[in-house]
N, C-alpha and C positions, 0 to 999 in steps of 0.2 A: 842589557849588557853594558858594562862600564869598563873602559880601558884607560890606561895612562895616556896622557896627551900633552905634549910640550910645545909644538910649533907655535900655537897662538900665544900662549903665555910668554914665551921667549920673545916673540915678535912685539908684543905689547910693551916690553921693557924698552924697546928702541924708540918708542913714542915719547919717552919722558922728557925729551928736550924740545918738543914741538908745541905749537899752538895751532888751533884749527877750528872750523865752524861746526856747530851742532846741526844735526839734520833731523832729529825726531825720536820719539819714544812711543809708548802707548798710554792710554788714559784709562782710569778707573772711575766708575760712577756707581752711586748707590741709588736704588729705586725702592723707596719706602712703601709705595703702593702695592707692589708685587713681592716685596721682601726678597729682592734679588740684588746681587752685585754683578756689575758688567765690566768687561775689559774690551776696549775698542780702539780703532785707529782713525785718524783724520780721513776725510774723503780723498779718493784717488785723483791723480792727474797723470797726464802723459809725461815722458815718452815710454815708460816701461810697460804699463802704468804702475805707479807706486803711491803709497805703500800697499802691499797685499792686504786686502780687507781682513780685519780680525773683529769678530763679534761673538763674544762668549759670555755666558752668564751662569750663575749658580745660586741656589737658595741659601740665605744666610741665617734664617731663624732656627738655629740648631742648639739644643740644650747643652750646657757645659758649665762646670764649676758650680753646680747647684742653681744656676740661673736658667730661665727658659730660652735665653738668647734674644738678641734684638728682634723686635716685632714690627708691626705695621706702623708707618709714619705717614700721616695724612698730608697729601700734596697741598702746598700753599701755607703750611704752618711753619716752614723752614726748619723743622726738627730733623735731626739725623745727619750723618756724614760718613765719609770714608777717608782713610789715610794709608799711605804706602810706606813700608819700612824696607828700603832696598838692600840693606846688609843681610837681613834674614830672609828676604824675599817672602814677606808676609804682609797682610793688610789688617787694619783695624776698622771696624764698622760699628756705628751706634744708631739706635733709634731715638736717642735723646736721653735714655734712662739706663741702658745696659751697653757696655763696651765689650766687644768680643774680637779676638785675634784669630786669623785664619791663615792656612797655607796658601801659596799662590802658584808657583811654577816649578815643581820638583823635577829632577831628571827622569825623562821618559814617563812623566805623569804619575810617579810613585813617591809619596802618596798623591792622591787626586787633589786638585785645587778645592779650596773652601772647607778643608777639614779643620775643625776647631782646635786651637792651641791654648787659649787662655780666655778668661772672661771675668768681669767684675762690674759692680754697680758704678755709675757715674758719681763723682764726688757729691756728697750731700749738701755741701755749702754752695753749690751752684744750682741754677735752674736747669730745665731740660736743655740738652746740648744741641747747638745748631752747627757746630763746626769743629774739626780736628785737623791737625797737621803734624807730621812726624819730623823729628829733629835728631839726627845721629851724632851731632857734635856736642851738644850739651854745655859747651864752654861758657855761654853767656850767663846762665843762672844756675849752673851745676858744675861739678868737676868735669874737665874735658873728657869727651868720649862717653858720657852718660846718655844713653838713648832716652829721649823725652817725647811725650805725646802732648802737644799743645791743644788746649780746649777753649771753647767759648760757648756761653749760653746766650749770646746776643748782647749782653752788657758787660760781663766779667771775662777776664782772660786768666787762665791758670796753666801750669805745666805739671805733669805727673811722670814718674819713671815706672813703666809697667814692669812687673816681676817676670821671672823666666816662665816659659810655657808650663802650664799646669799649676802655677803658684796661686792663681785666682786672686791676685793682690797687686797693689801698686803703692808707690810712695809719693806723697805730695812734695814737689820740689820748689814750686814758685806760685805765688799768688794766693788768693785772687787779686787782680788789679782791675781798675775801671778806667779805661782811656776815654778822653773827652772826644767823641766822634763828631766832626763837623757836620752839621745838618741834623744830628740826632738820630741817624738811621741805626736800626738794630743790626749787629754783626751777624751774618748768616753763614760764613765759612772763614777758615783761617789756614794759612800756609806758611811754612818756614822758609826763610831765605838764608842758606848757609854761607853765602858770599859776604853778606853784610851783617849777619847776626841779628836780623830784624824779622818782623812778621808782616805778612800781607793779609788784609781782610777785605771782604766785600760786604755790602749791606743791603737792606731791603729797599733802599731808594736808588740803587744802581750805582753807588759810589764805591771806589776802591781806595783803601788807606794803607799807608806804610807806617808801622808802629815799632818804636824802640821799646823792648820789654822793660828795661829799667832805665828811666823811671816811668814807664807806661805812658809814653808820649807819642802823639801822632806827628810824624815827620812830614808827610805830604799826602795829598788827596787829589783824586780826579774822578770825573764822571766817565763811566764805561758804556753809556747808552748809545754812543755812536758806533760801537763795535758790532758789526753784523746784525744790527737791528735788535739788539738785546733789550728786553723789557726791564723795568726798574727792579723787580723782585729777583735779584741775583741769588742763586742757590749754591754756587760752587766757585772756587778759585784754586788754581794750582800754579806754583812758581816753576818756571823753566829757566835755569841759569846756564845751560850749555850753549851759549850763543856767541862765543868769542871767535871771530874769524881770523884767518891767517894773514900776516902782513903781506902786502902793504894795505890790504883792505882795512878801513877804519873799524874800530871795535863796534860791535852791535850791542845794543842794550839788551839785558835779560827780558824774557817775555813772561806773560801771564795768560794762562788759559782761564776762560770764564764761561759760565753757563747760567741761563735763567730757568733751567730745567728742561726746556724743549729745544734750545739752540745753543751752539758753541760759538765762541768768539776768541780771538787771540790778539792781544795788544802788547806793546812794550811797557816798561815801567813808568812811562810818562803818559800813557793812555793813547798814544799814536798807534796806528796799525803796525803789527809786527811783520817783518819781512818774511815772505814764504821761504820754506826750505825744502830739501829733497824729500824728507819724511813727513813734513807738514805743508804740502803745497796749497792746501785750502784751509783757511782759518774759519770759514763760515760753513757750517753743515749741521743737520739735525742730530739730536742725541738719539740713542737707541731706545730710550724710554724716558719717562719724566724723572729726571735726576734731582735728588735732594742733597747731593754731595759730589765732590770731584777730587781726584788726585792724579798725579803724573807718575808713571813707573819708569824704570830704566831698563825695561825689556827691549829686545831687538825688534825690528820690523822686517818683513820680507819684501822682496821685489823680484821681478822676472818670474819665469815659469820653469818647472822641471822639464827635462827632455822626455821622460816617460813616467816613472813612478817615484824615484828617489826624492826625498824632501829634506831640506836642511832647516833646522830651527835652533833655538837656544833655550837654556833654562837659567834660573837665577837672574840677577840684575847686574848691569854693567856700571855699578858705582865704582869709584876709585878711592879706597879699595873695594873689591867685589869678590869676597871669598866664596860665594855660592855660584859664580858664573861658570857656564860651560856650553858646549855645542851638543846637539843631538841630531842624529841622522836616522831617518825612517826609510824603510824599503830599499836598503842597499842591495844591489845585485850580487850574486855569487860569481866567483871566477874572475874577479877584476880587482885591480889596485885602485884605491881611493886617493886622488890627488887633490890636496887642499890649495886653493888659490886665495891669497890674502892681499889686500891693499888698503890704503889709507887716504884720507882727504888732505894730505900734505905731500907734495905740493898740490895735489888734486887733479881731477876729481876723484880718481881711484875706482869709481864704478863705471860700468859701461851701459848706457841707456841712450838709444837702443843697443841691443846686444850686437856682438860681432862673432863671426864664425871662427872656430878653432877646435882641433882634435875631433872634428866631425860632429860638433854640437854647438850650441849657443853659449857664449861666455858673457856673463853679467858682471864680472870683476876683471879689471885690467891686470894681466899677469906681468906686465913690464915693470922695471924698477921705478919706485921703491917697492913694488909688489913682489911677492914671492910665491913659489910653488913647492909644496912639501908632499912627500909620499907617505901616506898613513898606512900603507899595506891594505890587505883585504879587510873589509868590515862586514861582518855577518850578523844577522839578527833583525827582527822587526824594528827594533830601536836600539841604537848604540849611543851611549852617553860619553862625551869627551870632556872631562873636567878641564877648565882653563881659568883658574882664579886670576882676577884682575889686580895688578899691583897698585899700591897707594900713591905712586909718583906720577901718574899720567896727567897731562894738562886737561883742564875742564873743557869739554866740547870736542876733544879728539874723537874721530870716528873710524871704525874699521869695517871692511866689507869682506865677506867670505862666500865661497862657492866650492862645492866638491864635484869633481869630474871622475867618472869611473871608466878606466881604460883596461882592456884585456891584458893578460900577462904578456901576450905577443906584441902589444903596441896598439896605436890608434887604428880605426876610429873608436870613439867612446861608445860604450853600450848604454850609458845613462849619465845624466848630470842633474844636480839639484838646482832648485831656485837659488837665489842669493839672499843674504841677510845683511842688514846694516846695524851696527852697534855704536851707540853714542855713550861716551864715558863722562859721568857727571859726579860732582861732589855729593855724597849721601846726605 
C-alpha cells in the first residue's frame, strides 16, 4: 500500500538553514568468493543499543544484457568492487570484467533487491577492474549533473557515464589517466569525494591517496595500517562526508571507511582515528564475509525496539536531493491512529537513548520542540509506503529521527509503537 505523505517532506524543508553532525549510514560489500553482495551496519554499542543490526545479502551473478553477469573473483587478487548510486537507489558490481547494475531498496521490497537493471563489459582499454566509485555531480570532468562511474584497474583511472536501465551501454567521459602513486602500490579501490571534487584510493601496500582527477595528481597520502589493525592489502574504501557538527563544536573532518577484506576500520582524511558517532559507535569490527569491495549508502539505520509487532523502516536513500526516499511501516495495528514523532540533531540530540515513557509505551524520539507530532490517521496493510522525497537544500550531515506510535481512537495508552530510525542527509 502506498499513500500520500507530507509531514516529513515539509519538516525537512525547515532544516535548510541548519548545520549538524552526521551519525551514520549502512555499508555495502562485494564478496567475490561466494558471488554475493552484502549490506551491513557497524557493530552495536549502548545505550539503545544502536544501530539495529542489518546483515543482508543476495546473489549477483545474474545474466543480463547478453552477459552472464559478474562471476567469481578470487580473494587476494584485488579484482572486483561495488559502488552505490544514492539518487536511483541502485548499486553497481563488477568481477573485474563485467559491470552490472542492480536495484537496492524499493518501497515495501517491490521489486526485490538485486534485480538486474543494466550490464556491460568493462572498458577494453583497461585491465581487470579493482575499484569503482559513483559520482552524481559529474561537474569536474563532465557537464554538471552527469552521473559517472569512476573506475580503476590498479594503474589507470577512468570515468564512464552508464546508460539508462536496459541500455546495456555506457559512454567514456574521462581518461584513462595514470597517477604517480607514492610507493608504487597498486590501486585496489576508488571512492568519489563530492565536497572537494577529488578521488580517494587505497592500495595494496595499505596506503590511502587523495587524487585530483585533472591533471591526475596525487594531493596527499597516508598509511592506514594503524587503523583497527588493518593489513597492507586493502580491498575497499568508501568516503563519508556527512561529518559537519553544529556550532560551536569545531568542524569534524570527513571520514573514510576502509577494509582489508576481513576487518573494517574508519579514519578521518588525515589518517587519524575518526570520532565515533551515534550510528557508527565502533570503527573496528569484522566484515560479514571476505570483501573485495566497499561502498557507503545513504540508507537509514534503526535503533530501539518495537513495543509489539509494528516496525518502521525506510526505502530509497537520503541524499540531498533524494527523490526515491520514503518511510515504510510494517505490521501496523488496526483500529488505531498512527502518530509520527520527528526530531533532529539540531540543537540536539533529538533522539532518546535510553528511551523514556510516554503514551503508555517507550519513546525513542524526543517529541519536544523542535520535534513535532503529526497524525497520519489509520495505517492498514502488511506494509505501508510513505513517500517523502528529500529536497536538495538540506545541509550536509543533518539528521532526522522518526518513530510511529499507534493510539486507539479513544486515546492512550498506545496499542503498539515502532522502533525508531535515524536518517543522515548527504551530498549524492
